[in-house]
LONU-646108 format. One record per residue (C-alpha): chain; residue number from 1; residue in one letter; x, y, z. Coordinates in nm, 2 decimals. Layout:
N
<"A",NUM,"A",<X,Y,Z>>
...
! end
This chain:
417
<"A",1,"M",<-6.32,5.31,1.02>>
<"A",2,"N",<-6.00,5.39,1.10>>
<"A",3,"D",<-5.98,5.74,1.33>>
<"A",4,"S",<-5.61,5.88,1.30>>
<"A",5,"K",<-5.57,6.18,1.13>>
<"A",6,"P",<-5.54,6.08,0.77>>
<"A",7,"Y",<-5.90,6.01,0.72>>
<"A",8,"R",<-6.03,6.31,0.93>>
<"A",9,"M",<-6.33,6.53,0.77>>
<"A",10,"P",<-6.42,6.91,0.83>>
<"A",11,"C",<-6.75,6.79,0.96>>
<"A",12,"P",<-6.96,6.47,1.10>>
<"A",13,"M",<-7.14,6.44,0.80>>
<"A",14,"M",<-6.81,6.43,0.57>>
<"A",15,"G",<-6.69,6.15,0.77>>
<"A",16,"L",<-7.02,5.95,0.82>>
<"A",17,"L",<-6.97,5.94,0.40>>
<"A",18,"L",<-6.66,5.86,0.40>>
<"A",19,"R",<-6.70,5.57,0.61>>
<"A",20,"K",<-6.92,5.45,0.41>>
<"A",21,"V",<-6.69,5.41,0.10>>
<"A",22,"V",<-6.37,5.31,0.21>>
<"A",23,"D",<-6.16,5.04,0.32>>
<"A",24,"P",<-6.03,5.09,0.69>>
<"A",25,"G",<-5.78,4.85,0.64>>
<"A",26,"S",<-5.62,4.99,0.35>>
<"A",27,"A",<-5.42,5.38,0.32>>
<"A",28,"P",<-5.67,5.62,0.16>>
<"A",29,"D",<-5.46,5.71,-0.12>>
<"A",30,"S",<-5.44,5.34,-0.23>>
<"A",31,"P",<-5.56,5.24,-0.55>>
<"A",32,"E",<-5.87,5.09,-0.43>>
<"A",33,"N",<-5.98,5.37,-0.17>>
<"A",34,"R",<-5.84,5.65,-0.44>>
<"A",35,"T",<-6.14,5.49,-0.70>>
<"A",36,"R",<-6.40,5.49,-0.40>>
<"A",37,"I",<-6.31,5.82,-0.31>>
<"A",38,"G",<-6.34,5.96,-0.64>>
<"A",39,"M",<-6.67,5.83,-0.73>>
<"A",40,"L",<-6.84,5.95,-0.37>>
<"A",41,"A",<-6.68,6.29,-0.46>>
<"A",42,"G",<-6.84,6.27,-0.81>>
<"A",43,"W",<-7.16,6.13,-0.70>>
<"A",44,"V",<-7.24,6.36,-0.41>>
<"A",45,"S",<-7.10,6.65,-0.64>>
<"A",46,"A",<-7.35,6.57,-0.89>>
<"A",47,"V",<-7.67,6.55,-0.70>>
<"A",48,"L",<-7.62,6.84,-0.50>>
<"A",49,"S",<-7.51,7.05,-0.83>>
<"A",50,"L",<-7.83,6.95,-1.01>>
<"A",51,"A",<-8.02,7.07,-0.66>>
<"A",52,"L",<-7.83,7.41,-0.70>>
<"A",53,"C",<-7.90,7.41,-1.04>>
<"A",54,"A",<-8.23,7.40,-0.99>>
<"A",55,"A",<-8.27,7.67,-0.70>>
<"A",56,"K",<-8.05,7.93,-0.89>>
<"A",57,"G",<-8.24,7.88,-1.23>>
<"A",58,"W",<-8.56,7.93,-1.04>>
<"A",59,"L",<-8.44,8.25,-0.79>>
<"A",60,"G",<-8.28,8.40,-1.17>>
<"A",61,"L",<-8.60,8.35,-1.35>>
<"A",62,"V",<-8.78,8.52,-1.02>>
<"A",63,"S",<-8.56,8.79,-0.99>>
<"A",64,"G",<-8.49,8.92,-1.34>>
<"A",65,"S",<-8.08,8.87,-1.26>>
<"A",66,"V",<-7.86,8.73,-1.53>>
<"A",67,"S",<-7.58,8.64,-1.37>>
<"A",68,"M",<-7.76,8.45,-1.11>>
<"A",69,"L",<-7.90,8.24,-1.43>>
<"A",70,"A",<-7.51,8.25,-1.53>>
<"A",71,"D",<-7.48,8.11,-1.22>>
<"A",72,"A",<-7.74,7.83,-1.22>>
<"A",73,"T",<-7.56,7.75,-1.61>>
<"A",74,"N",<-7.22,7.70,-1.40>>
<"A",75,"N",<-7.40,7.48,-1.14>>
<"A",76,"L",<-7.54,7.27,-1.46>>
<"A",77,"T",<-7.20,7.20,-1.60>>
<"A",78,"D",<-7.09,7.11,-1.24>>
<"A",79,"V",<-7.39,6.85,-1.32>>
<"A",80,"G",<-7.14,6.71,-1.61>>
<"A",81,"S",<-6.81,6.70,-1.52>>
<"A",82,"S",<-6.89,6.50,-1.16>>
<"A",83,"L",<-7.08,6.26,-1.37>>
<"A",84,"V",<-6.77,6.22,-1.60>>
<"A",85,"I",<-6.55,6.25,-1.25>>
<"A",86,"A",<-6.75,5.96,-1.08>>
<"A",87,"L",<-6.73,5.74,-1.43>>
<"A",88,"G",<-6.36,5.85,-1.49>>
<"A",89,"F",<-6.23,5.70,-1.14>>
<"A",90,"Q",<-6.48,5.38,-1.21>>
<"A",91,"W",<-6.27,5.33,-1.57>>
<"A",92,"S",<-5.93,5.45,-1.47>>
<"A",93,"R",<-5.94,5.16,-1.21>>
<"A",94,"K",<-5.98,4.87,-1.56>>
<"A",95,"P",<-5.67,4.65,-1.57>>
<"A",96,"S",<-5.48,4.65,-1.84>>
<"A",97,"D",<-5.56,4.51,-2.18>>
<"A",98,"E",<-5.41,4.43,-2.54>>
<"A",99,"E",<-5.44,4.75,-2.62>>
<"A",100,"H",<-5.38,4.97,-2.33>>
<"A",101,"P",<-5.06,4.74,-2.14>>
<"A",102,"F",<-4.98,5.01,-1.89>>
<"A",103,"G",<-5.38,5.02,-1.78>>
<"A",104,"H",<-5.61,5.29,-1.79>>
<"A",105,"G",<-5.52,5.52,-1.53>>
<"A",106,"R",<-5.40,5.85,-1.77>>
<"A",107,"I",<-5.78,5.86,-1.81>>
<"A",108,"E",<-5.78,6.07,-1.48>>
<"A",109,"A",<-5.58,6.34,-1.67>>
<"A",110,"V",<-5.87,6.27,-1.95>>
<"A",111,"I",<-6.14,6.36,-1.70>>
<"A",112,"T",<-5.94,6.68,-1.58>>
<"A",113,"L",<-5.95,6.82,-1.96>>
<"A",114,"V",<-6.28,6.76,-2.01>>
<"A",115,"L",<-6.38,6.95,-1.71>>
<"A",116,"A",<-6.14,7.21,-1.82>>
<"A",117,"I",<-6.30,7.26,-2.18>>
<"A",118,"A",<-6.66,7.25,-2.02>>
<"A",119,"L",<-6.51,7.55,-1.76>>
<"A",120,"L",<-6.37,7.73,-2.08>>
<"A",121,"L",<-6.71,7.71,-2.31>>
<"A",122,"V",<-6.90,7.79,-2.03>>
<"A",123,"G",<-6.66,8.08,-1.92>>
<"A",124,"F",<-6.74,8.23,-2.22>>
<"A",125,"E",<-7.12,8.22,-2.24>>
<"A",126,"V",<-7.13,8.38,-1.91>>
<"A",127,"A",<-6.91,8.65,-2.02>>
<"A",128,"K",<-7.15,8.69,-2.34>>
<"A",129,"S",<-7.45,8.72,-2.11>>
<"A",130,"G",<-7.28,8.95,-1.93>>
<"A",131,"V",<-7.20,9.21,-2.21>>
<"A",132,"S",<-7.57,9.16,-2.33>>
<"A",133,"R",<-7.68,9.28,-1.98>>
<"A",134,"L",<-7.43,9.58,-1.97>>
<"A",135,"I",<-7.56,9.69,-2.33>>
<"A",136,"D",<-7.93,9.62,-2.20>>
<"A",137,"P",<-7.98,9.67,-1.85>>
<"A",138,"Q",<-8.28,9.51,-1.71>>
<"A",139,"P",<-8.46,9.55,-1.38>>
<"A",140,"I",<-8.41,9.32,-1.11>>
<"A",141,"E",<-8.61,9.20,-0.81>>
<"A",142,"A",<-8.46,9.15,-0.47>>
<"A",143,"P",<-8.67,9.07,-0.20>>
<"A",144,"L",<-8.49,8.97,0.18>>
<"A",145,"W",<-8.63,8.63,0.10>>
<"A",146,"L",<-8.45,8.56,-0.21>>
<"A",147,"M",<-8.12,8.70,-0.05>>
<"A",148,"V",<-8.18,8.42,0.22>>
<"A",149,"A",<-8.24,8.18,-0.03>>
<"A",150,"V",<-7.92,8.26,-0.21>>
<"A",151,"G",<-7.74,8.29,0.11>>
<"A",152,"I",<-7.81,7.93,0.20>>
<"A",153,"T",<-7.70,7.81,-0.18>>
<"A",154,"V",<-7.35,7.93,-0.10>>
<"A",155,"V",<-7.33,7.77,0.23>>
<"A",156,"L",<-7.42,7.46,0.04>>
<"A",157,"K",<-7.16,7.54,-0.18>>
<"A",158,"L",<-6.88,7.59,0.06>>
<"A",159,"W",<-6.95,7.24,0.21>>
<"A",160,"M",<-6.93,7.06,-0.12>>
<"A",161,"A",<-6.59,7.27,-0.18>>
<"A",162,"L",<-6.46,7.19,0.19>>
<"A",163,"F",<-6.58,6.78,0.11>>
<"A",164,"A",<-6.42,6.78,-0.22>>
<"A",165,"R",<-6.06,6.95,-0.11>>
<"A",166,"G",<-6.08,6.66,0.20>>
<"A",167,"L",<-6.12,6.42,-0.03>>
<"A",168,"A",<-5.82,6.56,-0.28>>
<"A",169,"K",<-5.60,6.58,0.01>>
<"A",170,"L",<-5.66,6.21,0.12>>
<"A",171,"S",<-5.65,6.07,-0.23>>
<"A",172,"K",<-5.37,6.29,-0.39>>
<"A",173,"S",<-5.60,6.32,-0.66>>
<"A",174,"H",<-5.57,6.62,-0.89>>
<"A",175,"V",<-5.89,6.57,-1.06>>
<"A",176,"L",<-6.07,6.61,-0.72>>
<"A",177,"E",<-5.82,6.91,-0.60>>
<"A",178,"A",<-5.94,7.04,-0.95>>
<"A",179,"D",<-6.30,7.00,-0.84>>
<"A",180,"A",<-6.27,7.15,-0.55>>
<"A",181,"W",<-6.12,7.48,-0.67>>
<"A",182,"N",<-6.40,7.48,-0.87>>
<"A",183,"H",<-6.63,7.44,-0.61>>
<"A",184,"T",<-6.46,7.77,-0.44>>
<"A",185,"F",<-6.51,7.97,-0.77>>
<"A",186,"D",<-6.82,7.89,-0.77>>
<"A",187,"V",<-6.88,8.03,-0.39>>
<"A",188,"A",<-6.69,8.34,-0.53>>
<"A",189,"S",<-6.92,8.39,-0.80>>
<"A",190,"T",<-7.19,8.33,-0.62>>
<"A",191,"L",<-7.11,8.61,-0.36>>
<"A",192,"L",<-7.07,8.84,-0.65>>
<"A",193,"V",<-7.44,8.76,-0.74>>
<"A",194,"V",<-7.52,8.87,-0.39>>
<"A",195,"V",<-7.31,9.18,-0.44>>
<"A",196,"A",<-7.50,9.23,-0.78>>
<"A",197,"L",<-7.86,9.17,-0.62>>
<"A",198,"V",<-7.81,9.41,-0.35>>
<"A",199,"G",<-7.66,9.69,-0.59>>
<"A",200,"A",<-7.99,9.61,-0.79>>
<"A",201,"E",<-8.18,9.75,-0.48>>
<"A",202,"V",<-7.97,10.10,-0.51>>
<"A",203,"G",<-8.03,10.13,-0.85>>
<"A",204,"W",<-7.69,10.03,-0.99>>
<"A",205,"T",<-7.87,9.76,-1.26>>
<"A",206,"A",<-7.55,9.76,-1.46>>
<"A",207,"L",<-7.36,9.57,-1.17>>
<"A",208,"D",<-7.57,9.25,-1.27>>
<"A",209,"G",<-7.36,9.26,-1.59>>
<"A",210,"W",<-7.05,9.34,-1.51>>
<"A",211,"T",<-7.06,9.04,-1.21>>
<"A",212,"A",<-7.15,8.82,-1.46>>
<"A",213,"I",<-6.85,8.90,-1.62>>
<"A",214,"G",<-6.65,8.87,-1.35>>
<"A",215,"V",<-6.82,8.52,-1.27>>
<"A",216,"A",<-6.69,8.41,-1.62>>
<"A",217,"L",<-6.33,8.53,-1.54>>
<"A",218,"F",<-6.33,8.31,-1.25>>
<"A",219,"I",<-6.49,8.03,-1.48>>
<"A",220,"L",<-6.21,8.08,-1.74>>
<"A",221,"Y",<-5.91,8.09,-1.47>>
<"A",222,"T",<-5.99,7.78,-1.38>>
<"A",223,"G",<-6.07,7.61,-1.68>>
<"A",224,"F",<-5.75,7.73,-1.82>>
<"A",225,"K",<-5.53,7.66,-1.53>>
<"A",226,"Y",<-5.64,7.27,-1.52>>
<"A",227,"A",<-5.65,7.23,-1.91>>
<"A",228,"R",<-5.28,7.34,-1.88>>
<"A",229,"E",<-5.21,7.03,-1.57>>
<"A",230,"A",<-5.40,6.80,-1.78>>
<"A",231,"I",<-5.22,6.84,-2.09>>
<"A",232,"D",<-4.90,6.84,-1.88>>
<"A",233,"I",<-4.97,6.53,-1.75>>
<"A",234,"L",<-5.08,6.35,-2.11>>
<"A",235,"L",<-4.77,6.48,-2.27>>
<"A",236,"G",<-4.52,6.35,-2.02>>
<"A",237,"K",<-4.45,6.59,-1.73>>
<"A",238,"K",<-4.10,6.61,-1.56>>
<"A",239,"P",<-4.10,6.49,-1.22>>
<"A",240,"D",<-4.06,6.67,-0.93>>
<"A",241,"T",<-3.71,6.73,-0.80>>
<"A",242,"E",<-3.82,6.60,-0.53>>
<"A",243,"E",<-3.92,6.28,-0.69>>
<"A",244,"V",<-3.56,6.26,-0.83>>
<"A",245,"E",<-3.37,6.29,-0.53>>
<"A",246,"A",<-3.58,6.01,-0.38>>
<"A",247,"I",<-3.50,5.77,-0.65>>
<"A",248,"H",<-3.12,5.89,-0.60>>
<"A",249,"R",<-3.10,5.84,-0.26>>
<"A",250,"V",<-3.35,5.50,-0.26>>
<"A",251,"V",<-3.06,5.35,-0.55>>
<"A",252,"E",<-2.73,5.50,-0.40>>
<"A",253,"G",<-2.82,5.33,-0.09>>
<"A",254,"V",<-2.78,4.97,-0.28>>
<"A",255,"E",<-2.46,4.82,-0.19>>
<"A",256,"G",<-2.25,4.79,-0.50>>
<"A",257,"V",<-2.46,5.07,-0.69>>
<"A",258,"L",<-2.15,5.33,-0.79>>
<"A",259,"G",<-2.37,5.60,-0.89>>
<"A",260,"I",<-2.72,5.66,-1.06>>
<"A",261,"H",<-2.82,5.89,-1.39>>
<"A",262,"E",<-3.04,5.90,-1.69>>
<"A",263,"I",<-3.33,5.90,-1.48>>
<"A",264,"M",<-3.66,5.90,-1.70>>
<"A",265,"V",<-4.01,5.90,-1.49>>
<"A",266,"H",<-4.30,5.76,-1.71>>
<"A",267,"Q",<-4.67,5.86,-1.48>>
<"A",268,"Y",<-5.01,5.64,-1.57>>
<"A",269,"G",<-5.28,5.78,-1.36>>
<"A",270,"D",<-5.15,5.62,-0.98>>
<"A",271,"V",<-4.89,5.38,-1.15>>
<"A",272,"K",<-4.51,5.56,-1.20>>
<"A",273,"M",<-4.26,5.40,-1.40>>
<"A",274,"V",<-3.91,5.48,-1.39>>
<"A",275,"S",<-3.58,5.37,-1.58>>
<"A",276,"F",<-3.23,5.44,-1.47>>
<"A",277,"H",<-2.91,5.39,-1.53>>
<"A",278,"I",<-2.65,5.27,-1.24>>
<"A",279,"E",<-2.27,5.22,-1.24>>
<"A",280,"V",<-2.10,4.94,-1.15>>
<"A",281,"D",<-1.78,4.79,-1.11>>
<"A",282,"A",<-1.64,4.68,-1.42>>
<"A",283,"N",<-1.47,4.37,-1.26>>
<"A",284,"L",<-1.76,4.24,-1.12>>
<"A",285,"T",<-1.90,3.92,-1.30>>
<"A",286,"V",<-2.24,3.95,-1.51>>
<"A",287,"I",<-2.44,3.75,-1.31>>
<"A",288,"A",<-2.30,4.00,-1.02>>
<"A",289,"A",<-2.39,4.31,-1.21>>
<"A",290,"H",<-2.75,4.17,-1.27>>
<"A",291,"H",<-2.79,4.09,-0.93>>
<"A",292,"I",<-2.70,4.45,-0.85>>
<"A",293,"A",<-2.93,4.59,-1.11>>
<"A",294,"E",<-3.21,4.34,-0.95>>
<"A",295,"E",<-3.18,4.49,-0.60>>
<"A",296,"A",<-3.17,4.86,-0.72>>
<"A",297,"E",<-3.52,4.78,-0.87>>
<"A",298,"G",<-3.65,4.60,-0.60>>
<"A",299,"A",<-3.53,4.89,-0.35>>
<"A",300,"V",<-3.75,5.16,-0.57>>
<"A",301,"E",<-4.06,4.91,-0.62>>
<"A",302,"T",<-4.06,4.86,-0.22>>
<"A",303,"K",<-3.98,5.21,-0.09>>
<"A",304,"M",<-4.19,5.43,-0.35>>
<"A",305,"Q",<-4.40,5.15,-0.48>>
<"A",306,"W",<-4.29,5.23,-0.83>>
<"A",307,"R",<-4.23,4.99,-1.11>>
<"A",308,"A",<-3.84,5.03,-1.20>>
<"A",309,"V",<-3.62,4.88,-1.46>>
<"A",310,"A",<-3.22,4.97,-1.43>>
<"A",311,"H",<-2.95,4.94,-1.71>>
<"A",312,"V",<-2.64,4.86,-1.58>>
<"A",313,"D",<-2.31,5.06,-1.69>>
<"A",314,"P",<-1.96,4.93,-1.63>>
<"A",315,"V",<-1.71,5.15,-1.50>>
<"A",316,"D",<-1.32,5.06,-1.46>>
<"A",317,"R",<-1.15,5.22,-1.21>>
<"A",318,"S",<-0.83,4.99,-1.23>>
<"A",319,"H",<-0.69,5.25,-1.44>>
<"A",320,"P",<-0.35,5.43,-1.28>>
<"A",321,"L",<-0.52,5.79,-1.38>>
<"A",322,"F",<-0.87,5.67,-1.31>>
<"A",323,"E",<-0.86,5.86,-0.97>>
<"A",324,"E",<-0.68,6.20,-1.08>>
<"A",325,"F",<-0.90,6.23,-1.36>>
<"A",326,"H",<-1.21,6.17,-1.10>>
<"A",327,"A",<-1.07,6.40,-0.85>>
<"A",328,"F",<-1.04,6.64,-1.13>>
<"A",329,"L",<-1.39,6.64,-1.28>>
<"A",330,"S",<-1.53,6.65,-0.91>>
<"A",331,"S",<-1.34,6.99,-0.87>>
<"A",332,"F",<-1.46,7.10,-1.17>>
<"A",333,"V",<-1.80,7.05,-1.16>>
<"A",334,"A",<-1.83,7.18,-0.80>>
<"A",335,"G",<-1.69,7.53,-0.96>>
<"A",336,"E",<-1.96,7.53,-1.26>>
<"A",337,"K",<-2.29,7.64,-1.12>>
<"A",338,"E",<-2.45,7.54,-1.43>>
<"A",339,"L",<-2.34,7.15,-1.33>>
<"A",340,"I",<-2.50,6.92,-1.09>>
<"A",341,"D",<-2.31,6.57,-1.16>>
<"A",342,"F",<-2.12,6.37,-1.36>>
<"A",343,"H",<-2.09,5.99,-1.46>>
<"A",344,"D",<-1.97,5.71,-1.72>>
<"A",345,"L",<-1.54,5.84,-1.70>>
<"A",346,"R",<-1.36,5.61,-1.87>>
<"A",347,"V",<-0.98,5.61,-1.93>>
<"A",348,"G",<-0.83,5.44,-2.18>>
<"A",349,"G",<-0.46,5.35,-2.33>>
<"A",350,"A",<-0.14,5.17,-2.11>>
<"A",351,"R",<0.04,5.45,-2.15>>
<"A",352,"S",<0.04,5.86,-2.23>>
<"A",353,"P",<-0.12,5.98,-2.43>>
<"A",354,"Y",<-0.49,5.83,-2.29>>
<"A",355,"A",<-0.85,5.85,-2.41>>
<"A",356,"V",<-1.06,5.98,-2.19>>
<"A",357,"S",<-1.44,6.01,-2.22>>
<"A",358,"F",<-1.72,6.11,-1.96>>
<"A",359,"D",<-2.09,6.25,-1.92>>
<"A",360,"L",<-2.17,6.59,-1.76>>
<"A",361,"V",<-2.52,6.65,-1.60>>
<"A",362,"A",<-2.64,7.02,-1.62>>
<"A",363,"G",<-2.90,7.13,-1.40>>
<"A",364,"P",<-3.30,7.09,-1.49>>
<"A",365,"D",<-3.30,7.48,-1.54>>
<"A",366,"V",<-2.97,7.51,-1.77>>
<"A",367,"P",<-3.11,7.54,-2.13>>
<"A",368,"R",<-2.98,7.30,-2.40>>
<"A",369,"S",<-2.88,7.58,-2.60>>
<"A",370,"Q",<-2.55,7.60,-2.31>>
<"A",371,"Y",<-2.49,7.23,-2.35>>
<"A",372,"K",<-2.14,7.29,-2.62>>
<"A",373,"A",<-2.06,7.61,-2.43>>
<"A",374,"L",<-2.02,7.35,-2.11>>
<"A",375,"C",<-1.85,7.11,-2.36>>
<"A",376,"E",<-1.58,7.34,-2.45>>
<"A",377,"R",<-1.48,7.49,-2.09>>
<"A",378,"G",<-1.43,7.11,-1.98>>
<"A",379,"M",<-1.20,7.09,-2.27>>
<"A",380,"A",<-1.04,7.39,-2.21>>
<"A",381,"A",<-1.01,7.24,-1.80>>
<"A",382,"L",<-0.85,6.92,-1.91>>
<"A",383,"S",<-0.61,7.10,-2.15>>
<"A",384,"A",<-0.52,7.32,-1.88>>
<"A",385,"G",<-0.51,7.04,-1.62>>
<"A",386,"F",<-0.38,6.75,-1.80>>
<"A",387,"G",<-0.20,6.92,-2.15>>
<"A",388,"E",<-0.01,6.62,-2.34>>
<"A",389,"R",<-0.13,6.35,-2.16>>
<"A",390,"I",<-0.44,6.32,-2.37>>
<"A",391,"S",<-0.49,6.21,-2.68>>
<"A",392,"T",<-0.88,6.22,-2.74>>
<"A",393,"V",<-1.17,6.32,-2.52>>
<"A",394,"G",<-1.52,6.21,-2.53>>
<"A",395,"I",<-1.77,6.47,-2.35>>
<"A",396,"G",<-2.12,6.45,-2.33>>
<"A",397,"V",<-2.35,6.70,-2.15>>
<"A",398,"E",<-2.73,6.59,-2.06>>
<"A",399,"A",<-3.00,6.72,-1.83>>
<"A",400,"P",<-3.11,6.51,-1.49>>
<"A",401,"V",<-3.41,6.37,-1.62>>
<"A",402,"D",<-3.49,6.43,-1.98>>
<"A",403,"S",<-3.55,6.23,-2.34>>
<"A",404,"A",<-3.39,6.43,-2.56>>
<"A",405,"P",<-3.02,6.30,-2.66>>
<"A",406,"M",<-2.70,6.43,-2.47>>
<"A",407,"V",<-2.51,6.68,-2.66>>
<"A",408,"R",<-2.18,6.53,-2.74>>
<"A",409,"R",<-1.86,6.63,-2.83>>
<"A",410,"T",<-1.56,6.47,-2.96>>
<"A",411,"F",<-1.22,6.63,-2.90>>
<"A",412,"G",<-0.89,6.47,-3.08>>
<"A",413,"A",<-0.55,6.50,-3.22>>
<"A",414,"G",<-0.68,6.78,-3.45>>
<"A",415,"R",<-0.73,7.02,-3.23>>
<"A",416,"D",<-0.51,7.18,-2.94>>
<"A",417,"L",<-0.58,7.05,-2.63>>
! end
């Protein structure tokens, strides 16, 4: 096993379990190791959660604590969700087939959603039990041996949380991150049970019901959080700003690429696909432009390990007024806080008035409702800068990463420029 920092775990037992399954010759977040780590986390969690469920269920019956029984029910749900995690990681590595040409990677998000739904259902049931105990308080017995036994379950659950968190960090898995938070909230909920047991010793029997409701809130919060994240992934979540900037750096570093725009990213588990448009000199041959596109695709696939598809946009910079328009648009974009770039500038016509078209790129937080106003401001600026030297103008506004069509306005002779 590689002894480097990425493979280190919080305790020797965790490291031993990890060394039993991972391939030391590959990165911990490689597809194969990611599957092995996910299955390890799932099976270990399932076995330990089953033991905790049995222990807490027995302690709850002995003490008469509804919050302890609620905690046991939560651990029983953990058994099911852990089995889903283990099997899901195995299923996600199934190769692509005729019905699933992009593989089965998104099953990881489905697993997270199943886990979240289970947490929400348990949360409602636990809250219901807490309310019932508030309406009808029952006596609770909490001898010292019982408190010690509950303390042991807290230590074991804390170990599970640290183990899952360490594996999540290594594999970069949202599923294991969700599982780690689930174990963390289990620790907090069990501590609340301890508070309820202590309260019972001093006569605060209602505290048991309130504690069950507190446990339920922890469970519901976790379920809601990870349901939302899973749905975002399944629907197609927008890539991070850092990822988009990385794509820009990689592609713009390819010789012959004059600009990049219209980036679209699709994620299928640990497989990511990106498509983008690159600007190239219009005077290049088709073969030369195609070669640049392949170089750009290869750069992304090599440096980012993503599948890539490049579309070529030819840009003719030979027009006498091209550089003047380019400098004008650069200044205009720099002065508009809602804009971050422009592309596809084209100037046509042998003499004045000229036909001009270009696309503006709005910031990621700019609502589409403002796009038409940006077109209007762009037209007003061109009118002030070029006046009668322009015949028609086509202006498009788009988001830096968006599947929706751009907003496009055309201004012609029928309008005062």
